[in-house]
C-alpha positions in Angstrom: 13.0 -20.3 -8.3 15.4 -23.4 -8.8 14.6 -25.9 -11.5 15.5 -29.8 -11.5 15.7 -30.6 -15.0 16.3 -34.1 -16.3 18.4 -33.1 -19.3 17.8 -36.8 -20.8 14.3 -36.4 -21.3 14.8 -32.4 -21.6 12.0 -31.8 -19.0 11.5 -30.1 -15.6 10.8 -32.7 -12.8 10.1 -30.1 -10.1 11.0 -26.7 -8.9 11.9 -25.5 -5.6 10.0 -22.1 -4.9 9.7 -19.6 -2.0 6.4 -17.8 -0.8 6.8 -14.9 -3.2 6.6 -17.6 -6.2 3.7 -19.4 -4.7 1.8 -16.5 -4.1 2.0 -15.8 -7.5 0.9 -19.1 -9.0 -2.0 -19.2 -6.5 -3.2 -15.8 -7.4 -3.8 -17.0 -11.0 -6.8 -19.1 -9.5 -8.2 -16.0 -8.4 -7.9 -13.9 -11.6 -11.2 -13.2 -13.3 -11.4 -15.1 -16.7 -11.8 -11.4 -18.5 -8.4 -10.6 -16.9 -6.8 -13.7 -17.8 -8.2 -13.4 -21.5 -6.8 -9.6 -21.5 -3.5 -10.5 -20.5 -2.6 -13.4 -22.9 -4.7 -12.4 -25.8 -8.1 -13.7 -27.1 -6.0 -15.8 -29.7 -3.8 -17.5 -27.1 -6.8 -19.0 -25.0 -7.7 -22.6 -25.7 -11.7 -23.0 -26.1 -14.2 -20.5 -26.7 -13.9 -18.0 -23.8 -11.6 -15.8 -25.8 -14.5 -15.5 -28.4 -16.8 -14.6 -25.6 -14.4 -11.7 -24.5 -13.8 -10.5 -28.1 -17.6 -10.5 -28.7 -18.2 -8.0 -25.5 -15.3 -5.8 -26.8 -16.8 -5.4 -30.6 -20.6 -5.1 -29.3 -21.7 -1.9 -30.1 -22.7 0.2 -27.5 -26.2 0.6 -29.1 -27.1 -2.9 -27.7 -25.6 -2.4 -24.3 -27.8 -1.2 -21.4 -25.0 1.0 -19.6 -22.4 1.3 -22.3 -19.4 2.4 -20.1 -19.8 0.8 -16.9 -21.2 -2.7 -18.1 -18.2 -3.3 -20.7 -15.5 -2.1 -18.5 -17.2 -4.4 -15.6 -16.9 -7.5 -18.0 -13.6 -6.7 -19.8 -11.6 -5.0 -16.9 -12.9 -6.8 -13.7 -11.3 -5.6 -10.6 -8.8 -8.2 -9.1 -10.1 -9.1 -5.4 -7.0 -11.4 -5.1 -6.0 -11.8 -1.3 -2.5 -11.3 -2.5 -3.3 -8.3 -4.7 -1.6 -6.0 -1.9 1.4 -7.8 -1.8 4.7 -7.3 -3.5 4.4 -10.3 -6.0 1.1 -8.8 -7.2 3.0 -6.2 -9.3 4.2 -9.0 -11.4 1.5 -9.0 -13.7 0.7 -5.1 -13.0 -2.5 -6.2 -11.9 -4.8 -3.5 -10.3 -6.1 -4.0 -6.7 -9.6 -3.6 -5.7 -10.1 0.2 -4.7 -10.4 1.0 -1.0 -13.8 1.3 0.5 -15.1 5.1 0.4 -15.1 6.8 3.6 -17.5 9.6 4.7 -14.6 11.3 6.7 -16.7 11.8 9.7 -16.2 9.7 13.0 -18.8 7.0 13.6 -21.2 8.0 16.7 -21.4 5.7 19.7 -23.9 5.7 22.6 -23.9 4.4 26.1 -26.4 3.7 28.6 -27.6 7.0 30.6 -27.4 5.1 33.8 -24.2 5.0 35.8 -24.4 1.6 37.6 -21.0 0.6 38.7 -19.6 -3.2 38.8 -21.0 -3.7 42.2 -24.8 -3.6 40.8 -26.4 -6.9 40.5 -27.7 -6.7 37.0 -29.8 -8.8 34.9 -26.9 -10.8 33.6 -25.1 -10.7 37.1 -22.6 -8.3 38.8 -21.6 -5.7 35.8 -21.5 -2.3 34.9 -23.5 -0.1 32.2 -20.3 1.9 31.4 -18.5 -1.3 29.9 -21.0 -1.5 26.9 -21.2 0.6 23.7 -23.1 0.6 20.7 -23.5 2.1 17.3 -27.4 2.1 17.1 -29.1 4.5 19.6 -32.0 2.9 21.5 -30.2 -0.1 21.8 -31.0 -2.2 25.2 -28.3 -2.1 27.7 -27.1 -5.6 28.5 -26.6 -4.6 32.0 -30.0 -2.9 33.1 -32.1 -3.2 30.1 -32.2 0.8 29.7 -32.0 2.6 26.3 -28.4 3.1 24.9 -29.0 7.2 24.0 -26.1 9.1 25.5 -23.8 10.0 22.8 -20.3 9.6 23.3 -17.8 12.4 22.4 -15.0 11.3 19.7 -11.4 12.3 20.6 -9.3 12.2 17.7 -5.5 10.9 18.0 -2.9 13.1 17.3 -1.2 13.4 13.9 2.0 11.5 15.8 -0.3 9.2 17.2 -2.0 8.3 13.9 1.3 7.8 12.1 2.4 5.4 14.9 -0.8 3.3 14.6 -0.7 3.2 11.0 2.8 2.0 11.0 2.3 -0.6 13.4 -0.8 -1.8 11.6 1.2 -2.0 8.2 4.1 -3.8 10.0 1.6 -6.5 11.3 -0.2 -6.6 8.0 2.9 -7.3 6.2 3.7 -10.9 7.0 0.1 -12.0 6.9 0.0 -10.6 3.1 -0.5 -13.0 0.3 -1.7 -16.9 0.3 1.2 -18.9 2.1 3.6 -18.8 4.8 7.2 -17.8 4.2 8.9 -19.9 6.7 9.1 -23.1 4.3 10.1 -23.6 0.8 7.5 -25.2 -1.5 7.7 -27.7 -4.4 6.4 -27.1 -7.4 5.8 -29.8 -10.1 5.6 -29.2 -13.9 1.9 -29.4 -14.1 2.0 -26.7 -11.1 1.1 -28.8 -8.4 2.4 -27.1 -5.0 3.1 -28.9 -1.9 5.4 -28.3 1.0 9.1 -29.2 0.4 11.0 -31.9 2.1 13.7 -34.2 2.0 11.8 -37.3 1.9 9.5 -35.8 -0.6 12.2 -34.9 -3.1 13.4 -38.6 -2.9 10.0 -39.9 -3.6 9.7 -37.6 -6.4 12.8 -39.0 -8.1 11.3 -42.3 -7.7 8.4 -41.3 -9.1 10.0 -39.7 -12.3 12.1 -43.3 -12.5 15.2 -41.2 -12.3 18.0 -43.7 -12.5 21.2 -41.7 -13.3 21.8 -38.7 -11.0 24.1 -37.2 -13.2 21.5 -36.7 -16.0 20.0 -34.0 -13.6 20.7 -30.3 -13.8 19.9 -27.6 -11.3 18.9 -24.2 -12.9 18.0 -21.0 -11.1 15.4 -18.8 -13.0 14.0 -15.5 -12.3 10.1 -14.4 -12.6 9.5 -11.3 -14.0 6.5 -10.0 -16.1 7.5 -12.1 -19.5 7.8 -15.2 -17.3 4.6 -14.6 -15.4 2.4 -14.1 -18.4 4.1 -17.1 -20.2 3.3 -19.2 -16.8 -0.6 -17.8 -16.9 -0.9 -18.5 -20.8 0.8 -22.0 -20.4 -1.6 -22.8 -17.4 -4.4 -22.4 -19.7 -3.0 -24.6 -22.4 -0.6 -27.3 -21.0 0.3 -29.9 -18.1 4.0 -29.2 -18.5 3.9 -25.5 -17.8 7.5 -25.3 -16.4 9.0 -27.1 -19.2 7.1 -25.0 -21.8 8.3 -21.8 -20.4 11.8 -22.2 -19.0 12.8 -25.2 -21.6 11.2 -23.8 -24.6 9.3 -26.9 -25.4 6.0 -25.0 -26.3 3.2 -27.2 -27.7 0.9 -25.7 -30.5 -2.8 -25.3 -29.1 -5.4 -27.1 -30.7 -8.2 -24.5 -32.1 -11.7 -24.9 -32.2 
């Protein structure tokens, strides 16, 4: 991520960021409150949410209906973020939602016992009973209104075909992971406002910040790792100058209740 810094005022005006950074920033919105509190610590949260988290954590199991499951569900909720399966989700080492359990048995489908061809004049016009299938035995055939009760036999693909299908699905889904498209660059303001970047928008921002001397501006490239990601999460709960606080060290003391 590239920062544009006003050296005179010692603040970050805005940053130039790619898809991976924006996906991470947007994933913060999808974090359960308990996960955020657990990551930054109860003392770091401005307000009373930290007190709630600490209260649940300290509550004796005698007072909990289902001691193990209930407390775990509140204190360590599953992350359901759409970006959880993308590479950037590992920045804060967040657990993704577990896959849906599978019975291991193929689903049974049914077709109509009639065998009317496409030349048959059906209730819905010219059609064929063989083109319809259902997973509920006894469903009325849209073509002839007969009950669909003839079970179809499942033919499993070979291991090579299955591997090829999974590889193709993975390749197709890889480009769609995360929140935003990766074909453009994004502008991230100090307060984490995110917009697609353009030359005109950059000039407009400089005017908005009343930059008079371009020589006062400095470009700085920063890397986002676990520590920086955690600092951004913490600062986003406390400050309107997140990038300045995290990357220039201008951290402000949060007021405690």
